[in-house]
C-alpha positions, -999 to 999 in steps of 0.1 A, spaced: 162 360 224 163 335 256 150 300 249 141 279 277 149 243 261 131 222 296 96 245 283 78 220 263 59 251 249 91 261 229 103 227 217 92 235 175 75 202 173 51 213 200 22 222 181 26 198 156 21 170 185 -7 189 201 -26 192 168 -21 154 163 -35 147 196 -64 167 190 -68 146 158 -64 112 170 -92 123 195 -120 136 172 -114 107 149 -115 81 179 -147 99 190 -168 91 158 -157 57 161 -131 59 127 -160 50 101 -138 65 74 -127 43 45 -91 35 37 -67 64 24 -59 52 -10 -30 68 -11 -13 45 12 -33 9 15 -22 -17 9 16 -9 18 36 -22 -7 67 -38 -14 86 -37 -49 120 -53 -57 130 -67 -90 158 -95 -101 173 -98 -143 139 -116 -151 112 -103 -128 98 -74 -108 79 -87 -76 55 -72 -56 38 -80 -23 10 -62 -5 -7 -68 30 -45 -74 26 -54 -91 60 -87 -106 60 -95 -103 23 -97 -135 -2 -87 -131 -36 -124 -128 -50 -123 -95 -29 -98 -83 -53 -92 -68 -92 -55 -64 -105 -49 -46 -138 -16 -39 -155 -22 -12 -182 3 5 -206 28 -22 -192 43 -6 -167 11 4 -142 -5 -17 -115 -32 -15 -103 -48 -34 -73 -90 -25 -64 -108 -39 -40 -129 -37 -8 -127 -42 27 -162 -46 41 -169 -40 79 -173 -65 106 -212 -64 114 -223 -67 151 -253 -76 167 -266 -60 198 -235 -46 203 -213 -13 214 -182 -7 197 -153 3 221 -125 11 197 -123 10 156 -92 8 145 -91 -11 115 -105 5 86 -126 -7 59 -144 7 27 -130 3 -17 -93 8 -19 -76 14 -55 -42 21 -58 -17 25 -86 16 19 -87 41 24 -121 63 3 -126 102 14 -134 99 -5 -169 75 -24 -193 63 -56 -180 45 -84 -199 11 -82 -189 0 -116 -203 19 -138 -181 14 -118 -145 9 -143 -119 -7 -131 -83 -15 -149 -50 -28 -145 -18 -15 -162 13 -15 -154 51 -30 -118 44 -1 -112 15 -4 -109 -15 25 -114 -37 28 -104 -78 55 -116 -103 58 -96 -129 77 -106 -160 97 -79 -173 91 -73 -208 115 -81 -237 127 -46 -242 133 -46 -205 150 -77 -199 191 -78 -198 207 -84 -232 242 -99 -231 265 -88 -259 287 -111 -275 323 -94 -279 347 -108 -304 387 -107 -303 404 -97 -335 
């Protein structure tokens, strides 16, 4: 079989790009009035040190009062909220790419946390959560005795 690599139709991703383009056109024509995807919103970063787990989530335009944050079962963090659509009077939308609607994101932590001492703050559209590790999850130094 001879494949002409210069022909766009012979490229393995041509069909995927065509479908993606068609979907983008479809959603653009609808004005993108559909809810945010819960599986990917808000985007998050999570890291740890010896004492805490830290989570940052991007929530531009949101207020802390618009959010609900829960720790369930010692290791599941839930962030719920709703981004309300911008209301415009006597105007016609030309493009609407920012999503809106209710969202809920559950993140299972790799270790249990101390739910009573979790702290959250929202500054400049970034939610920062500090989750102290549970007593069983913190490293314990073992004293070694010499004989």
